[in-house]
C-alpha positions as CSV (number, residue, x, y, z in Angstrom):
1,A,-10.7,-0.8,-13.0
2,A,-13.9,-1.9,-10.8
3,A,-15.7,-0.7,-14.7
4,A,-13.2,-2.7,-16.6
5,Y,-13.5,-5.7,-13.9
6,G,-15.8,-5.4,-11.7
7,A,-16.4,-8.3,-9.5
8,R,-13.7,-10.7,-10.7
9,P,-11.2,-10.5,-6.9
10,A,-8.8,-7.1,-7.2
11,L,-7.6,-8.4,-3.6
12,E,-7.1,-11.1,-1.2
13,F,-6.6,-10.7,2.5
14,R,-6.6,-13.2,5.3
15,D,-8.2,-15.3,2.5
16,R,-11.2,-12.9,1.9
17,P,-11.6,-12.4,-0.9
18,I,-12.6,-8.1,-2.7
19,G,-13.7,-7.6,-6.3
20,Y,-13.4,-4.9,-8.1
21,T,-16.2,-3.4,-7.8
22,E,-16.9,-3.8,-4.4
23,L,-13.8,-1.8,-3.5
24,E,-15.0,0.8,-6.0
25,G,-18.2,1.0,-3.5
26,M,-15.9,1.3,-0.2
27,V,-13.7,3.8,-1.8
28,E,-16.6,6.0,-2.8
29,V,-18.3,5.8,0.5
30,A,-14.9,6.4,2.4
31,A,-14.7,9.3,0.4
32,A,-17.6,10.6,0.1
33,A,-16.8,10.2,3.8
34,F,-13.7,12.2,4.1
35,L,-16.0,15.2,1.5
36,R,-18.5,15.4,3.9
37,A,-15.9,16.5,6.7
38,G,-14.3,18.8,5.0
39,Y,-11.1,17.0,3.7
40,G,-11.8,17.5,0.4
41,K,-9.8,20.1,-2.0
42,G,-6.7,22.2,-0.2
43,A,-6.6,19.9,2.9
44,T,-4.3,17.0,3.3
45,I,-4.7,14.0,4.9
46,A,-2.4,11.3,6.6
47,L,-2.0,7.3,6.2
48,F,0.2,5.5,9.1
49,L,-0.7,2.4,8.2
50,G,0.0,-1.2,7.2
51,N,-0.8,-3.1,4.6
52,S,-4.4,-3.9,5.0
53,P,-7.4,-3.5,2.8
54,D,-7.5,0.2,5.3
55,H,-4.8,2.0,2.7
56,P,-6.3,1.6,-0.7
57,I,-9.8,1.9,0.5
58,N,-8.6,5.8,2.1
59,F,-5.9,6.6,-0.4
60,F,-8.5,5.7,-3.0
61,G,-11.3,7.8,-1.3
62,A,-8.6,11.3,0.1
63,L,-7.8,11.2,-4.0
64,K,-11.4,10.9,-4.9
65,A,-11.9,12.9,-2.8
66,G,-9.9,16.0,-4.0
67,A,-7.1,15.7,-0.9
68,R,-3.5,15.6,-1.4
69,L,-1.9,11.4,0.4
70,V,1.2,12.0,3.1
71,H,2.4,8.2,3.6
72,L,3.6,7.9,7.3
73,S,6.6,4.3,7.6
74,P,4.7,2.8,10.9
75,L,9.3,1.8,11.2
76,D,9.8,5.9,11.4
77,G,10.5,6.9,14.8
78,E,8.5,10.0,16.6
79,I,10.8,12.6,15.5
80,A,11.1,11.5,12.1
81,L,7.0,11.5,12.0
82,S,6.8,14.4,13.7
83,H,8.7,16.7,10.9
84,K,7.1,15.0,8.1
85,L,3.3,15.8,10.1
86,S,3.7,19.5,10.4
87,D,6.1,19.8,7.3
88,S,2.8,18.1,4.9
89,G,0.8,20.8,7.0
90,A,-1.5,17.1,7.6
91,R,-4.0,17.5,10.0
92,V,-6.1,14.4,9.7
93,L,-4.3,10.8,10.1
94,V,-5.8,7.7,9.2
95,T,-4.9,4.9,10.7
96,S,-5.0,1.2,12.9
97,N,-5.9,0.1,16.1
98,L,-3.2,-2.6,16.1
99,S,-1.0,-1.5,19.2
100,A,2.2,-1.3,16.5
101,L,-0.5,1.9,15.4
102,L,-2.1,3.2,17.8
103,P,-0.5,4.4,20.9
104,T,2.2,6.9,18.6
105,A,-0.7,8.3,16.2
106,L,-2.1,8.7,19.9
107,K,1.6,10.7,21.2
108,F,0.8,13.1,17.7
109,L,-2.9,14.5,18.6
110,A,-1.1,14.7,22.3
111,K,1.0,17.1,21.1
112,G,-1.2,19.5,19.4
113,L,0.1,17.8,15.6
114,L,-3.3,16.7,14.8
115,D,-7.0,18.2,14.9
116,K,-8.9,14.8,14.0
117,L,-7.9,11.1,14.9
118,I,-10.4,8.6,12.7
119,V,-8.6,4.7,13.7
120,C,-9.7,1.7,11.0
121,E,-10.3,-1.2,13.7
122,D,-8.1,-4.6,12.1
123,D,-10.8,-7.4,13.4
124,S,-12.9,-5.4,10.9
125,W,-11.0,-7.6,8.3
126,G,-11.3,-11.5,10.5
127,K,-9.5,-11.1,14.3
128,V,-6.1,-13.0,13.6
129,G,-5.8,-12.3,18.0
130,T,-3.2,-9.2,16.8
131,P,-2.7,-6.9,19.3
132,Q,-4.8,-4.5,19.7
133,T,-5.4,-0.6,21.4
134,A,-8.1,1.2,23.5
135,L,-9.2,3.9,21.7
136,P,-9.3,6.2,24.8
137,D,-12.6,9.0,25.2
138,D,-11.7,11.7,23.1
139,P,-13.9,13.6,20.7
140,R,-11.0,14.1,18.6
141,V,-10.9,10.4,18.1
142,I,-13.2,8.1,16.1
143,T,-13.0,5.0,14.8
144,F,-13.5,4.6,10.5
145,K,-17.0,2.5,10.9
146,A,-18.1,5.9,12.6
147,F,-16.2,8.7,10.5
148,V,-17.8,7.0,7.7
149,D,-21.0,6.5,9.2
150,G,-24.4,7.9,6.9
151,A,-21.7,9.4,4.2
152,V,-23.9,10.1,0.8
153,K,-22.1,10.0,-2.4
154,P,-22.5,14.0,-3.4
155,A,-24.2,15.2,-6.8
156,Q,-20.5,15.5,-8.8
157,W,-17.4,14.1,-7.1
158,P,-14.6,17.4,-7.5
159,R,-13.1,17.7,-10.2
160,I,-9.4,16.9,-10.2
161,D,-6.6,18.2,-13.0
162,V,-3.8,16.4,-14.1
163,E,-0.7,18.2,-12.5
164,D,-2.7,18.6,-8.7
165,V,-0.8,17.4,-6.2
166,A,-1.3,13.9,-4.9
167,L,0.8,12.3,-2.4
168,L,3.6,14.1,-0.8
169,Q,5.4,11.4,-0.4
170,Y,8.6,11.9,2.1
171,T,12.3,11.0,1.2
172,G,15.1,9.8,3.2
173,G,17.4,9.4,0.0
174,T,18.5,13.2,0.8
175,T,20.8,14.7,3.8
176,G,19.1,16.4,7.1
177,L,14.9,15.4,8.2
178,P,13.1,13.8,5.2
179,K,11.7,15.8,2.4
180,G,8.2,15.1,0.7
181,A,8.6,14.5,-2.9
182,M,5.4,15.9,-4.4
183,L,4.4,13.3,-6.9
184,S,0.5,14.4,-8.9
185,H,-1.9,12.3,-10.3
186,S,0.1,13.3,-13.6
187,N,3.5,11.8,-12.3
188,L,1.8,8.4,-10.3
189,T,-0.3,7.4,-13.1
190,S,2.6,8.4,-15.9
191,A,4.4,5.6,-13.9
192,V,1.9,3.4,-14.3
193,S,2.2,4.2,-18.1
194,I,6.0,3.2,-18.1
195,Y,5.5,-0.3,-16.5
196,D,2.9,-0.7,-19.0
197,V,5.6,-0.3,-21.6
198,W,8.0,-2.1,-19.9
199,S,6.0,-4.8,-19.3
200,A,3.9,-5.3,-22.4
201,P,5.0,-8.0,-24.5
202,G,5.4,-10.7,-21.7
203,R,1.2,-9.1,-20.7
204,A,0.7,-10.5,-24.2
205,E,1.9,-13.2,-24.2
206,R,0.3,-14.3,-20.9
207,D,-3.1,-12.9,-22.0
208,A,-4.0,-14.4,-17.7
209,I,-4.8,-12.7,-14.0
210,E,-1.7,-12.4,-12.3
211,R,-1.4,-13.4,-8.4
212,V,1.1,-11.1,-7.1
213,I,2.4,-11.1,-3.7
214,C,1.9,-7.5,-1.9
215,V,4.5,-8.2,1.2
216,L,6.5,-4.9,0.9
217,P,4.8,-2.1,2.4
218,L,2.3,-0.1,0.8
219,F,3.5,3.2,2.3
220,H,6.6,3.0,0.2
221,I,6.5,3.8,-3.6
222,Y,7.5,0.4,-4.9
223,A,4.9,-1.4,-4.1
224,L,2.4,1.8,-4.1
225,T,3.8,1.5,-7.7
226,V,4.9,-1.4,-9.2
227,V,2.0,-4.0,-6.7
228,L,-0.8,-1.4,-6.0
229,L,-1.4,1.1,-8.6
230,S,-0.2,-0.7,-12.0
231,S,-1.7,-4.7,-9.8
232,L,-5.6,-2.9,-10.0
233,R,-4.3,-1.2,-13.4
234,H,-4.1,-4.9,-15.2
235,G,-7.6,-6.6,-13.2
236,N,-4.8,-8.6,-11.0
237,L,-5.3,-10.6,-7.9
238,I,-2.9,-8.8,-5.1
239,S,-2.4,-11.1,-2.4
240,L,-2.0,-8.5,0.9
241,H,0.1,-9.6,3.6
242,Q,0.3,-7.7,6.7
243,R,3.6,-8.5,7.0
244,F,7.1,-11.4,6.4
245,D,6.7,-14.6,6.6
246,V,8.6,-17.1,4.7
247,E,6.6,-19.9,5.2
248,A,3.5,-17.7,4.7
249,V,5.5,-16.3,1.0
250,M,5.8,-19.7,0.3
251,R,2.8,-21.0,1.4
252,D,0.9,-18.7,-0.9
253,I,3.4,-19.7,-3.9
254,E,3.1,-23.8,-3.9
255,V,-0.9,-23.2,-2.3
256,K,-2.8,-20.5,-4.2
257,R,0.3,-20.6,-7.2
258,A,0.9,-16.8,-7.1
259,T,2.2,-15.6,-10.2
260,A,4.4,-12.8,-9.1
261,F,7.0,-11.6,-6.3
262,P,8.2,-8.2,-6.0
263,G,10.9,-8.4,-2.2
264,V,13.8,-6.6,-1.3
265,P,16.9,-8.2,-0.3
266,T,16.2,-9.5,3.3
267,M,12.7,-11.4,1.8
268,W,15.4,-13.4,-0.9
269,I,17.9,-13.7,1.5
270,A,15.2,-15.7,3.8
271,I,13.6,-17.5,0.9
272,A,17.7,-18.7,-0.4
273,S,18.2,-19.3,3.2
274,L,15.5,-22.3,3.2
275,P,17.2,-25.3,3.5
276,D,14.6,-27.3,1.1
277,L,14.2,-24.4,-1.4
278,D,15.8,-26.6,-4.1
279,K,12.7,-29.3,-3.5
280,R,9.5,-26.8,-2.8
281,D,7.4,-25.7,-6.1
282,L,7.8,-22.2,-6.8
283,S,6.4,-22.9,-10.5
284,S,4.0,-21.0,-10.8
285,L,6.3,-17.5,-10.8
286,V,6.3,-16.0,-13.9
287,S,8.2,-12.9,-13.0
288,C,9.7,-12.0,-9.4
289,G,12.2,-9.3,-8.7
290,S,14.9,-6.8,-5.6
291,G,14.6,-4.0,-4.8
292,G,14.6,-1.3,-2.3
293,A,18.2,-1.8,-1.5
294,P,21.5,-3.5,-3.4
295,L,20.9,-7.4,-3.9
296,P,24.3,-9.2,-2.9
297,V,25.3,-11.9,-6.1
298,E,25.5,-14.8,-4.0
299,V,22.1,-14.1,-2.6
300,A,20.3,-14.1,-6.9
301,R,23.5,-17.0,-7.8
302,I,21.4,-19.5,-4.9
303,F,18.9,-17.9,-6.2
304,E,18.4,-19.1,-10.1
305,R,20.4,-22.4,-8.7
306,K,18.6,-24.6,-6.8
307,V,14.7,-22.3,-8.8
308,G,15.9,-22.3,-12.2
309,M,14.8,-18.6,-12.4
310,K,16.4,-15.4,-12.1
311,L,16.5,-13.0,-9.2
312,K,16.5,-9.5,-11.0
313,S,17.4,-6.5,-9.3
314,G,16.0,-3.2,-10.0
315,W,16.5,0.4,-8.5
316,C,14.0,3.4,-8.7
317,M,13.3,7.2,-7.2
318,T,11.0,7.6,-4.6
319,E,10.9,12.0,-6.8
320,T,10.2,9.1,-10.3
321,C,7.1,7.6,-9.0
322,S,9.3,4.2,-9.1
């Protein structure tokens, strides 16, 4: 994607664009640092991150180093997260200094579940007053900035087989504790290829660069495949939101002219509940969808009646990368 789209913006976060080539450079620095630390082939790296550029940088960086990943959800409780860490075998975790994340990550360190904690600093993407927690004086804890400092790309990147496990994506869709779906590089790229085929007629008709709103959590398979991987595949721009705020999303649509918005029912309920929805300008949207949970029929009807656009609902499985 970087070779094909160059300086075209890949991500936008806090009104800052990051181009495809720039993102590739950040990914390669992260990959080089993982390799230098010994987190390459055979290693499992856990990501405990929200929606910020820190996620794709470390996601693609770890995969380029040959490691496999495990996503940890900030929405899970400590027991479920501890199980995922011990079950996956991850001994290194990448997180953020956000107060919603770091205190929990430090508990894993105290419980002996981790050997290394790499902490991204939220203010590196611009200060917006997010609550943050100071890092302890512990040799096992290092900032991401210090972790990657001086990392040099290898003469040759590790060879990765399509059947290598890329991601252990835990799913609660079974009885008992969450179980990790073992998703290979081939599984992930096949999922993108399926979306390619599905969306080919629409892409050919529009021949446009889409602006895709990403409020869905990147640690979930829905956002990972439908938004991150598929959007980068086609050179689209991903507008990253750290959390769902209905007016921030509406600004993205009305002012920045977003063209695609995949969401979940709670988001669509909030939008459908706007008292002035029928007066808002959503004309830039060409695609909107709902997933993750059943969409109430009445919400879809209200949206179609007030906006004049069908709100489609889908259901897919973590085990099938969708």
